[in-house]
C-alpha positions, 0 to 999 in steps of 0.5 A: 499500500502507498499513500500520497502526502500533499502540502496544498496551495502551490501553483500548478504551472508549466508545460504538460505532456499527456499520456496515452489514452487509458481507455484506448490502449486497454482494448488495443491490448485485447485486440492483439489476440486477433492476429498471430503477427507482431503488434507494436504500440507506442505511447502506452501509459505505464499504469496499473490497469495496463500492467494487469491487462499485460499480465492476462495476456502473458498468462494466456501465452502471448509474448509481451515485451515492454520498453518504457512506453512502447509495448510489443505483443505476439499472440502466436502461441496461445496456450490456454483459454481461461482467464485467471479469476484474480486478474479479472477482478482487478480490471473492468476491461477483462471483459474485452477479451471475450470478443477477440478470444471467441472470434480467433480462438473459438472460446474463452472463460472469463470471471466477472470483471472488477473495476471502479466502485461507481454503481451498477455496470451492466454486461447485457450490451456485450451479450446482446452484441456477441450473441447476434454474431453467433457467439454462445454464452453460458455461465453463473459465477463465470462466463464461457464464450464459444464461437464456431462460425461468426456471421455478420449481423445488424445489431442494436445495442440497448445502450451506447456502451463503450466496452460493448461497442469495442467487444462487438467491433473486435469480434465482427472484424473476423465474422463472415459478412457485414455487421452494422452496429446501431447506437454504437459508442463514438468516444475518442478512444473507440475511434482510436481502436477502430483506426488501430483495427483498420491498420490491422486489415479490418474494414470499419466505417462510421467511426465517430458516429453512432452507426458502425459498418464492419466488413468481415475479413479472413484474417488480420495482420500485425501493425504499429500504432501510436495511442492517442492522447488521454483527454480525461488526463488533460482535463484533470491537469487543467483543473489542477492548474485552474484551482491553484491559480496556475497556468498550463500549456498542453501541446499536440491537442486534438480539438475534436477530443477536447471540444466538449471539455473546453465548453464545460470548463468555460462555464466553470470560469476557466479561460482556455485558448486552443491554437495550432494544437496548443492549448493554453490555460490563462491564469485567473486569480478568481474563477467565476461561473458563467450564467446561462441565458436569462441568468439561470443557474448553470447545469453541468451534466454528463452523457454519452459522447459528445456530451461531457465525459462522466470520467471528468464529473468528479473533477468538475465538481472540485473545480466548482468548489473553487468557482464563484457562483452556484451550479447543479452537477448532474451525473447521469451515468452511474449512481455511486460516483457522487458519494465521494462529495462527503469527503469534500464537504468534510474539507469545507466544500459547500455542497448539497447532495440532492440524490445519488445523481445530482449535487448543488455546489456553491463556491468558492470554498476555502478547503482544508486538509483531511485524511482521504481515501478513494473508491475509484480512479476519478474520485481519487484524482478529484480528491488529489486536486482538492488537496492541491488547493487546500490549506495544510497537509492532506494524505490520500491513503490508497494511492494505488487507486489513482495509479490505475489511471494516471502514470507517475502522478506525483512525479508529473505534478511535482514537475509542475510545482506541486508539493507532493510525495509518495510513501509506502 
């Protein structure tokens, strides 16, 4: 176990280099099972969820070589078709092995996936899509996926699930005929996976929309790919700089990946300027909410892409505690993500929790340090941001939760001016 010790009220400022997108690289690692040829991935974040996925691949018999942020994979020698229960319990993304393993290797047994404690996370959309392709699914305390002859199908997902879209997309690349996926997720990381699969020889169209067309091919081949920047991490570091009165420069930013975040941060009083793929946060001594038309109280709400990402809702709430004005935050996706606000209230935040999905935040509040722990990655990062602007010394006890999604978090924040250390 490790803990982070943060002395607050230090400006976060400088030039920030984002890591590769966590939610893009995880399905790419699973997709390496779709070919026996070598896959090379660059800009891979060295985070705990990636290390767990690599451990699963090695256990299955995949040759794995990692040098810094580059990973080489070769799935020519698969020796087993059952994932270890303990490894499945560590990550939500273990379910992503269902489509690739069934499509190319005929079957796989997977135990229920773990992941963040943010509410009920259904698997029904995965089952709907994979069964439509001809994959048989059985199980109780585990799930077995079997496929003989995959066939293309018209699939209507019951929700625009990111991981279900990715699972179906990967399996359909090797199905006989054309697959059309309606109500598909279209987040930046889903688009990046599609680009990666097309480099492997897949024929996927409609990326960036909610309708995908996938022409099945006989086989996929090896390729080399650079993982796109993590827009969630960019938003996290922008918030850390904003609440501490700092300035930040982020280079190589894709406007299509960041536009919805810029719009919401603008409402929360953050001044951002994007020019020629360089994003600058303009420092302000005081953040002030920008009211909606008719001086209505702003409502910050998340949703499926291109709405504001749910993974940034916890961080946006912390930003709201340091912004002059009153705002309603509406978390539509998960019923337990908001529960971390109790800790912010203990730090001095003025927050009213209306129900599991909505809170009213009145800012600004002078936060003070307290001992902290986190139920999930994003709440952990939100608490860390709160500690950066709080008076006194805060301790976050289960730092491993943050490590699952953020690479070398204390080193990178220190480089930007934070007073933060890690202790075992």
